[in-house]
N, C-alpha and C positions, 0 to 999 in steps of 0.2 A: 521848807527851807526855799527862801526868797532867791530866785536865780536871777543875776544882774542882765542888763542889757551891756552887751560887749559890743565897742566901738573899735573897729581897725581903723588907726591914725598912721600918717606919713608926712605929717607938716603941710601938704598941699591944700589947697583952697578947698577943693572937694570935700577932704576928710575933716576939715575944719567947721564946714556946712554940718556934715554927719554928726561931729560931737555936738553942734547947737541944736540940733534937730532933737538928738537922744538926750539931752539936758531937759530938755520940754518934755519928752515922753516919760522919762523916767521919773521927773515931779507928778504927771499924772498918774503915774501906777505907782507911786511909792516905793520905786525898786532901786537899788544904786548902780552905780556904772563902772564898769571895768574897761580901762583902755589899753590896747594892745597894738605894740610896733614889731612886726614880724618880717624878719629879713634876714638872710644870708649875707651878712655885711659886703663879703668882697664883691658880689654881682652889681652893686650900686655904684664900685670906685671905678676910677678911668682904668685902672689897670688892677690886676689881682696882686693884693699886698703881699709883701714878703718878708715884713717885719713883724715884730710883735706890736711896736708903737703903731704900725699903720692897720692892723687888725682892731686894736683897741681904739681908733679913731672913729672905726665904725660905730661902736657900742656907744662910746659917747654921744655921737648925733642921735642916735635912737634914743638914750636917755633924756638929751635936751627936749626932743620932739614930743615924749611921753610926757614929760614935766611941764612944760608950755601948756600941753592941751589940757593937763589937770588944774594947771593954774586959771585957764580960760574958763573950766567949769565953776571954779569955788569963785571967782569973781561974778558970775551970772547967778549961781545957786550954792551959795556957802552952807546950806545944812544938807546939801547933798553927799553921801558916801560914795566915794569915788577910790580906785585901787587902779594900779599902773602895773605894766609889765612889760619888757623887751624881750622877744624870742628870736635867739637866732637858728631861723628856721624856714624854710620856704612857706611863703603868706598864706597860699591857699587852703595848705594842709594844716598849719597853725590855727588859722582861723575856723577851718571846720572842727578841728578838736576842741577850741574853746565853746565851739556851738553846743558841745556834747552838755555843757553845763551853762548853757546861757539863757533867757527869755526870747532872746532874739540878738541874732547878728545886725549890728548896723553900719552901712560902710558908704563912703562918698562913690560918687558916679567916675570921677576922675583924679589922677594922681599928679605926682611931681613932674613939673617942666614937659616940653612938648615930646620928648622921647619916652619918658617915664609913664607920659598919660596913657598909652596904647598899654603898655606892661600892666601898669596898675589898675587900669580900667578892666583889663581881661582878668584881674583878679578878682573884683566885684562881680563879673559876669559868671566865673568859674565857681565863686562860693554860692552863688544864686542856685546854679544849677545842679550842685551837687550835696549842699548842707541837709542835715535832718533837723532843723530848727527855722524857725521862720526868718527871712533874711530881708531887712529894709535897706535897699538903696536909694540915697537922698538925692534927689536932685529937683529941678522944677523953679518957677519963678517966685519972686518975692511973698506973694499973696498965699501960695500955697505952703510955702515953709512957714509963714506965719500963722497958718491954720485959720485962715480968715474967711473960708467957703463955707464951715461949718456942714461939712460931707465928705464921707467915704462912698468912693465909688468900689462895689465889689462883681467882679465880672468870674460869673458859674457858668459851669459846663455839663458837669452829671457829677453822679454821687461818688464816682472814683476818684474824683481831682479835685473836688470843692468841699466836702465835710469839713475838714479841719479850717479853711478858709473861712467858711460860713461862722464858725464859732469864732477864730480870731474877729473877724469883722465886726461881729455884735459885741464882743467884749471891748473893743476898742471903740465903738461907736459910743456904747454905755459910759465908760471912762472919759470921753470928750463930751458927752451929752448933743451929740451931732446926730444927723440922720443917715443911713446907710442907704446907697442906691443900688440896688440888686440887680444887675444888668445880665441879660442872655441874649445872644446874639444868633439869629440862625441862617442857613442858608437853603435854598431850592436845590435839589441834586436832579436838574434838568438842564439842557443846552439852552441857548438863546435863542433857538428857532424854532421850539416847542413850548407851548404856554403851559404852567404849572398845574397838574392836575387839580390840585384843590387852591382855592383863593387864600390871600394871604392871613386874612383874618384866623383862619383855621390854625396856621403854623403859629400865630400870636396866643392863640388860646392853648395850644400845648405848650407854648413857651412858659405862660404863665402858671399853668399847672406844675410845670417843673419846679420854677423857682417856688412855689407853695411848699413842695415837697421838700427842697432842700433846705429851707429856712425854717421849716414848721418847729422843730425842738427848740433851736435856738430863740425865735421868737418868742416862743412860752416860757422860756426859761430867763427871758430879758426883757419883758412886757413894754418896759420904757421908752425901748428904741423905736424911734421912729422910722419906718420903712417906706421908699419907693421901689416900686417895680417896673422894670424898663423892658421891654424888648423891641428888638429890632432886626430887620433883615440885612445882612451886608457881613465884610470880613472883619471879623471880631477885633484884630489888633487895632486897625484903623479907627473902629469907632469906639475902642475903649480910649485910644489914644486921645481922640475928639473929646471925650466926656471928662478925662483928666484935667481938662482947661478949668474945669469947675470944681474939683475934687481939691481936698488936702492930703486924701492919700487914695492911692489905687491897691488893691488886692486881688492877689489872682491865686490860685492851688496850682500844685505841681504834684506829678506821682513820682514817688521814690521806689524804683524796685531795689530791693535790699542786695541783691548779689549783682546788681549792674555799676560797674565801676568809671564808666564815663560820663560826661556830661549829659543830664538829663533837663532840657529846657525847650519846652515848646514855641512854636513860631510865635504867638500870639505873646507869652511872656516877653520872649527874647526883643519883640518890637516895642512892650511898652518899656521894659530897661533902657531902651536906646533914645526914646521919643517921648515918652509921658511928659508932660507937665507939671507932674509933682513927685512925692517920692512914692516907690513901688515896692510893696511889700509881698514876696514870694512864700507862700506856705505852704511844705510838703506834707505830703500824704502818701505813708507806705502802703504799698499794694503787693 
């Protein structure tokens, strides 16, 4: 069964950018799109509605938003299969539920209006931190959104957080016919007054060996994918943000503890979601 790409829409510029990005992604993979508007209508009204016609107005707005998004898709990709739905539910939980039957959730980085921007931005952040399917938050400059760099950046840490992200990245790179830049950042665990016991090239050698071990299976399965291995000393968040300026997509893994109900988002991923110059894919891995 082909699972669709599910896109959260709210009529904002951010969600329209997510729709446009998702159209290209669905066309590459030959998958359908599902457009979702999820909201408890009354929370977005100036006052809590008390009359039935007022409650209906929220639904009318929601249906207009998803219908307009679907028309936008059909104008660019008339052959793409698209379904729409409005859900009278809290956005984070509705989208997470949709993620159970999605190849990926695709969300905009910002929402409607100056006040709503903070609220709906937090929705994208919360979904990225909790979902059990890949989540792509669409942000970045025109070059990245148009996929002109022909490069994916994959940040790897260890097998516990990176295995699923590696598989996702190699599949994406093969589909796009682009290079995957596999990046591992290391830090010396010494204070500034004490010289490191080992020269930097030893750390680099270990980092390269780690990359080789993490990508070995995916590289064997997808031999056509061009791979660049990059090791750097320094804070991973900052360095990956810097490299995102020359990427069409940056991908990171995320641990998902099955019994944990709160946010599960590391510092590096949090930094990328706020500052990357291209879309960010968070690929979960259950541990």
